[in-house]
DOKOLKE-268628 format. One record per residue: residue number from 1; x, y, z negated of N, C-alpha, C in turn; residue in three letters. Coordinates in pm, whole numbers, plus 50000, padded with zeros to 5 digits. Each point is the difference from the previous one (the first is absolute). Layout:
# residues N
{i->NUM; n_c1->X; n_c2->Y; n_c3->Z; ca_c1->X; ca_c2->Y; ca_c3->Z; c_c1->X; c_c2->Y; c_c3->Z; aa->ALA}
...
//
This chain:
# residues 78
{i->1; n_c1->81167; n_c2->48444; n_c3->75762; ca_c1->49971; ca_c2->50019; ca_c3->50140; c_c1->49853; c_c2->50041; c_c3->50014; aa->MET}
{i->2; n_c1->49976; n_c2->50111; n_c3->50070; ca_c1->49864; ca_c2->50051; ca_c3->50018; c_c1->49950; c_c2->49959; c_c3->50138; aa->GLU}
{i->3; n_c1->49873; n_c2->49964; n_c3->50008; ca_c1->49939; ca_c2->49952; ca_c3->50124; c_c1->49881; c_c2->50088; c_c3->50035; aa->PHE}
{i->4; n_c1->49992; n_c2->50045; n_c3->50126; ca_c1->49885; ca_c2->50077; ca_c3->50047; c_c1->49904; c_c2->49907; c_c3->50073; aa->SER}
{i->5; n_c1->49880; n_c2->49992; n_c3->49950; ca_c1->49899; ca_c2->49912; ca_c3->50060; c_c1->49972; c_c2->50041; c_c3->50145; aa->VAL}
{i->6; n_c1->50015; n_c2->50128; n_c3->50034; ca_c1->49972; ca_c2->50046; ca_c3->50135; c_c1->50100; c_c2->49951; c_c3->50103; aa->LEU}
{i->7; n_c1->50117; n_c2->49954; n_c3->49953; ca_c1->50102; ca_c2->49949; ca_c3->50091; c_c1->49987; c_c2->49851; c_c3->50029; aa->ASP}
{i->8; n_c1->49905; n_c2->49934; n_c3->49935; ca_c1->49984; ca_c2->49856; ca_c3->50019; c_c1->49938; c_c2->49972; c_c3->50137; aa->HIS}
{i->9; n_c1->50045; n_c2->49895; n_c3->50064; ca_c1->49957; ca_c2->49964; ca_c3->50135; c_c1->49849; c_c2->49971; c_c3->50009; aa->VAL}
{i->10; n_c1->49939; n_c2->49954; n_c3->49893; ca_c1->49858; ca_c2->49966; ca_c3->50003; c_c1->49907; c_c2->50116; c_c3->49962; aa->LEU}
{i->11; n_c1->50057; n_c2->50113; n_c3->49962; ca_c1->49918; ca_c2->50117; ca_c3->49962; c_c1->49991; c_c2->50093; c_c3->50121; aa->VAL}
{i->12; n_c1->49877; n_c2->50025; n_c3->50048; ca_c1->49985; ca_c2->50089; ca_c3->50116; c_c1->50034; c_c2->50144; c_c3->49964; aa->PRO}
{i->13; n_c1->50018; n_c2->50081; n_c3->50102; ca_c1->50034; ca_c2->50141; ca_c3->49979; c_c1->49882; c_c2->50075; c_c3->49934; aa->LYS}
{i->14; n_c1->50030; n_c2->50073; n_c3->49894; ca_c1->49901; ca_c2->50081; ca_c3->49928; c_c1->50044; c_c2->50145; c_c3->50005; aa->HIS}
{i->15; n_c1->49903; n_c2->50092; n_c3->50008; ca_c1->50032; ca_c2->50142; ca_c3->49987; c_c1->49877; c_c2->50074; c_c3->49947; aa->ARG}
{i->16; n_c1->50026; n_c2->50112; n_c3->49933; ca_c1->49893; ca_c2->50082; ca_c3->49946; c_c1->49960; c_c2->50101; c_c3->50107; aa->ILE}
{i->17; n_c1->49868; n_c2->50012; n_c3->50025; ca_c1->49952; ca_c2->50099; ca_c3->50096; c_c1->50002; c_c2->50138; c_c3->49937; aa->LEU}
{i->18; n_c1->50028; n_c2->50101; n_c3->50082; ca_c1->49991; ca_c2->50139; ca_c3->49953; c_c1->49851; c_c2->50034; c_c3->49984; aa->SER}
{i->19; n_c1->49972; n_c2->50109; n_c3->49934; ca_c1->49860; ca_c2->50042; ca_c3->49980; c_c1->49932; c_c2->50025; c_c3->50135; aa->GLU}
{i->20; n_c1->50073; n_c2->50056; n_c3->50096; ca_c1->49944; ca_c2->50026; ca_c3->50132; c_c1->49969; c_c2->49868; c_c3->50073; aa->GLU}
{i->21; n_c1->50092; n_c2->49904; n_c3->49992; ca_c1->49978; ca_c2->49869; ca_c3->50062; c_c1->49883; c_c2->49929; c_c3->49934; aa->GLU}
{i->22; n_c1->49990; n_c2->50012; n_c3->49870; ca_c1->49890; ca_c2->49938; ca_c3->49925; c_c1->49865; c_c2->50058; c_c3->50045; aa->LYS}
{i->23; n_c1->49992; n_c2->50132; n_c3->50010; ca_c1->49877; ca_c2->50067; ca_c3->50043; c_c1->49963; c_c2->49956; c_c3->50142; aa->ARG}
{i->24; n_c1->50101; n_c2->49994; n_c3->50088; ca_c1->49977; ca_c2->49960; ca_c3->50139; c_c1->49949; c_c2->49856; c_c3->50008; aa->SER}
{i->25; n_c1->50057; n_c2->49911; n_c3->49918; ca_c1->49958; ca_c2->49860; ca_c3->49997; c_c1->49854; c_c2->49988; c_c3->49958; aa->LEU}
{i->26; n_c1->49963; n_c2->50070; n_c3->49894; ca_c1->49863; ca_c2->49995; ca_c3->49949; c_c1->49901; c_c2->50056; c_c3->50102; aa->LEU}
{i->27; n_c1->50039; n_c2->50106; n_c3->50071; ca_c1->49914; ca_c2->50057; ca_c3->50104; c_c1->49988; c_c2->49905; c_c3->50119; aa->GLU}
{i->28; n_c1->50111; n_c2->49939; n_c3->50038; ca_c1->50001; ca_c2->49908; ca_c3->50115; c_c1->49901; c_c2->49886; c_c3->49981; aa->LYS}
{i->29; n_c1->49997; n_c2->49942; n_c3->49880; ca_c1->49912; ca_c2->49887; ca_c3->49973; c_c1->49868; c_c2->50042; c_c3->49934; aa->PHE}
{i->30; n_c1->49982; n_c2->50132; n_c3->49980; ca_c1->49879; ca_c2->50054; ca_c3->49940; c_c1->49966; c_c2->49929; c_c3->49868; aa->ASN}
{i->31; n_c1->50099; n_c2->49995; n_c3->49911; ca_c1->49983; ca_c2->49935; ca_c3->49871; c_c1->50049; c_c2->50093; c_c3->49889; aa->ILE}
{i->32; n_c1->49966; n_c2->49966; n_c3->49879; ca_c1->50053; ca_c2->50073; ca_c3->49885; c_c1->50115; c_c2->49920; c_c3->49941; aa->SER}
{i->33; n_c1->50077; n_c2->50065; n_c3->49917; ca_c1->50117; ca_c2->49937; ca_c3->49938; c_c1->49966; c_c2->49870; c_c3->49928; aa->GLU}
{i->34; n_c1->49887; n_c2->49999; n_c3->49928; ca_c1->49965; ca_c2->49882; ca_c3->49920; c_c1->49957; c_c2->49880; c_c3->50084; aa->ILE}
{i->35; n_c1->49978; n_c2->50021; n_c3->50131; ca_c1->49963; ca_c2->49889; ca_c3->50088; c_c1->50121; c_c2->49924; c_c3->50053; aa->GLN}
{i->36; n_c1->50121; n_c2->50052; n_c3->49976; ca_c1->50121; ca_c2->49930; ca_c3->50042; c_c1->50025; c_c2->49879; c_c3->49910; aa->LEU}
{i->37; n_c1->50064; n_c2->49896; n_c3->50053; ca_c1->50042; ca_c2->49889; ca_c3->49914; c_c1->50098; c_c2->50054; c_c3->49895; aa->PRO}
{i->38; n_c1->50006; n_c2->49935; n_c3->49886; ca_c1->50081; ca_c2->50048; ca_c3->49887; c_c1->50130; c_c2->49921; c_c3->49986; aa->LYS}
{i->39; n_c1->50099; n_c2->50065; n_c3->49939; ca_c1->50124; ca_c2->49936; ca_c3->49959; c_c1->50034; c_c2->50058; c_c3->49863; aa->ILE}
{i->40; n_c1->50042; n_c2->49916; n_c3->49909; ca_c1->50027; ca_c2->50046; ca_c3->49864; c_c1->50131; c_c2->50078; c_c3->49990; aa->LEU}
{i->41; n_c1->49999; n_c2->50100; n_c3->49914; ca_c1->50119; ca_c2->50084; ca_c3->49980; c_c1->50115; c_c2->49920; c_c3->49942; aa->ALA}
{i->42; n_c1->49971; n_c2->49887; n_c3->49936; ca_c1->50108; ca_c2->49918; ca_c3->49943; c_c1->50048; c_c2->49892; c_c3->50096; aa->ASN}
{i->43; n_c1->49955; n_c2->50002; n_c3->50126; ca_c1->50051; ca_c2->49909; ca_c3->50102; c_c1->50149; c_c2->50032; c_c3->50022; aa->ASP}
{i->44; n_c1->50086; n_c2->49900; n_c3->50008; ca_c1->50144; ca_c2->50026; ca_c3->50014; c_c1->50037; c_c2->50091; c_c3->50118; aa->PRO}
{i->45; n_c1->49935; n_c2->49983; n_c3->50114; ca_c1->50032; ca_c2->50084; ca_c3->50117; c_c1->49956; c_c2->50145; c_c3->49975; aa->ALA}
{i->46; n_c1->49887; n_c2->50019; n_c3->49936; ca_c1->49949; ca_c2->50133; ca_c3->49970; c_c1->50092; c_c2->50070; c_c3->49900; aa->VAL}
{i->47; n_c1->50043; n_c2->49924; n_c3->49899; ca_c1->50093; ca_c2->50056; ca_c3->49901; c_c1->50132; c_c2->50041; c_c3->50066; aa->LYS}
{i->48; n_c1->50049; n_c2->49917; n_c3->50092; ca_c1->50126; ca_c2->50030; ca_c3->50068; c_c1->49989; c_c2->50126; c_c3->50086; aa->ALA}
{i->49; n_c1->49882; n_c2->50024; n_c3->50056; ca_c1->49978; ca_c2->50120; ca_c3->50080; c_c1->49986; c_c2->50125; c_c3->49914; aa->LEU}
{i->50; n_c1->49958; n_c2->49981; n_c3->49876; ca_c1->49975; ca_c2->50114; ca_c3->49912; c_c1->49862; c_c2->50059; c_c3->50023; aa->GLY}
{i->51; n_c1->49908; n_c2->49920; n_c3->50054; ca_c1->49864; ca_c2->50048; ca_c3->50025; c_c1->49922; c_c2->50008; c_c3->49869; aa->ALA}
{i->52; n_c1->49900; n_c2->50088; n_c3->50000; ca_c1->49918; ca_c2->50018; ca_c3->49881; c_c1->49853; c_c2->49984; c_c3->50039; aa->LYS}
{i->53; n_c1->49912; n_c2->49977; n_c3->49902; ca_c1->49857; ca_c2->49986; ca_c3->50032; c_c1->49950; c_c2->50118; c_c3->50083; aa->PRO}
{i->54; n_c1->49924; n_c2->49968; n_c3->50103; ca_c1->49949; ca_c2->50101; ca_c3->50092; c_c1->50077; c_c2->50007; c_c3->50130; aa->GLY}
{i->55; n_c1->50123; n_c2->49947; n_c3->50002; ca_c1->50078; ca_c2->49995; ca_c3->50123; c_c1->49945; c_c2->49891; c_c3->50091; aa->ASP}
{i->56; n_c1->50021; n_c2->50016; n_c3->50130; ca_c1->49963; ca_c2->49897; ca_c3->50097; c_c1->50130; c_c2->49945; c_c3->50058; aa->VAL}
{i->57; n_c1->50010; n_c2->49867; n_c3->49999; ca_c1->50117; ca_c2->49930; ca_c3->50050; c_c1->49968; c_c2->49941; c_c3->50137; aa->ILE}
{i->58; n_c1->50093; n_c2->50019; n_c3->50094; ca_c1->49989; ca_c2->49936; ca_c3->50131; c_c1->50093; c_c2->49879; c_c3->49999; aa->GLU}
{i->59; n_c1->49946; n_c2->49884; n_c3->50034; ca_c1->50078; ca_c2->49877; ca_c3->50004; c_c1->50004; c_c2->49952; c_c3->50144; aa->ILE}
{i->60; n_c1->50121; n_c2->49984; n_c3->50052; ca_c1->50020; ca_c2->49957; ca_c3->50138; c_c1->50038; c_c2->49853; c_c3->50001; aa->GLU}
{i->61; n_c1->49910; n_c2->49917; n_c3->50050; ca_c1->50025; ca_c2->49855; ca_c3->50004; c_c1->50018; c_c2->49954; c_c3->50144; aa->ARG}
{i->62; n_c1->50088; n_c2->49902; n_c3->50020; ca_c1->50015; ca_c2->49945; ca_c3->50136; c_c1->49875; c_c2->49922; c_c3->50039; aa->PRO}
{i->63; n_c1->49966; n_c2->50006; n_c3->50129; ca_c1->49885; ca_c2->49929; ca_c3->50053; c_c1->50041; c_c2->49924; c_c3->50125; aa->SER}
{i->64; n_c1->49966; n_c2->49872; n_c3->50009; ca_c1->50039; ca_c2->49923; ca_c3->50118; c_c1->49934; c_c2->50050; c_c3->50129; aa->PRO}
{i->65; n_c1->49885; n_c2->50066; n_c3->49990; ca_c1->49930; ca_c2->50046; ca_c3->50120; c_c1->50018; c_c2->50149; c_c3->50027; aa->THR}
{i->66; n_c1->50005; n_c2->50081; n_c3->49895; ca_c1->50008; ca_c2->50145; ca_c3->50019; c_c1->50141; c_c2->50056; c_c3->49979; aa->ALA}
{i->67; n_c1->50094; n_c2->49916; n_c3->49956; ca_c1->50134; ca_c2->50048; ca_c3->49971; c_c1->50012; c_c2->50048; c_c3->49857; aa->GLY}
{i->68; n_c1->49918; n_c2->50098; n_c3->49963; ca_c1->49993; ca_c2->50045; ca_c3->49862; c_c1->49858; c_c2->50046; c_c3->49970; aa->LYS}
{i->69; n_c1->49961; n_c2->49989; n_c3->49876; ca_c1->49867; ca_c2->50041; ca_c3->49955; c_c1->50017; c_c2->50087; c_c3->49876; aa->THR}
{i->70; n_c1->49922; n_c2->50108; n_c3->49995; ca_c1->50007; ca_c2->50091; ca_c3->49886; c_c1->49882; c_c2->49975; c_c3->49906; aa->LEU}
{i->71; n_c1->50030; n_c2->49993; n_c3->49872; ca_c1->49900; ca_c2->49984; ca_c3->49895; c_c1->50014; c_c2->50117; c_c3->49905; aa->TYR}
{i->72; n_c1->49891; n_c2->50042; n_c3->49940; ca_c1->50002; ca_c2->50113; ca_c3->49907; c_c1->49940; c_c2->49958; c_c3->49868; aa->TYR}
{i->73; n_c1->50062; n_c2->50044; n_c3->49891; ca_c1->49954; ca_c2->49968; ca_c3->49866; c_c1->50003; c_c2->50124; c_c3->49912; aa->ARG}
{i->74; n_c1->49898; n_c2->50018; n_c3->49918; ca_c1->49994; ca_c2->50108; ca_c3->49903; c_c1->50061; c_c2->49951; c_c3->49869; aa->LEU}
{i->75; n_c1->50094; n_c2->50074; n_c3->49947; ca_c1->50065; ca_c2->49964; ca_c3->49875; c_c1->49906; c_c2->50035; c_c3->49886; aa->VAL}
{i->76; n_c1->49972; n_c2->49899; n_c3->49914; ca_c1->49914; ca_c2->50019; ca_c3->49882; c_c1->50077; c_c2->49957; c_c3->49876; aa->VAL}
{i->77; n_c1->49953; n_c2->50047; n_c3->49884; ca_c1->50066; ca_c2->49963; ca_c3->49874; c_c1->49998; c_c2->49849; c_c3->49981; aa->ARG}
{i->78; n_c1->50108; n_c2->49950; n_c3->49942; ca_c1->50004; ca_c2->49856; ca_c3->49982; c_c1->50067; c_c2->49955; c_c3->49877; aa->GLY}
//
């Protein structure tokens, strides 16, 4: 029996940003790629997505005050 970590109730929604979305995000916050928080390429959720080093992952977490909150992580070798 195979299990997808992304389907687990405690794992928030993850997705890989397109290059255009990534560029827009970096411009919006006036930061460079290396200033983003990091996530390892060997993280189970990252592996399940098929992300590779250099990709930016958007993580959507529930928030009691805002409804949902978006977090961004740069995939690095791990």
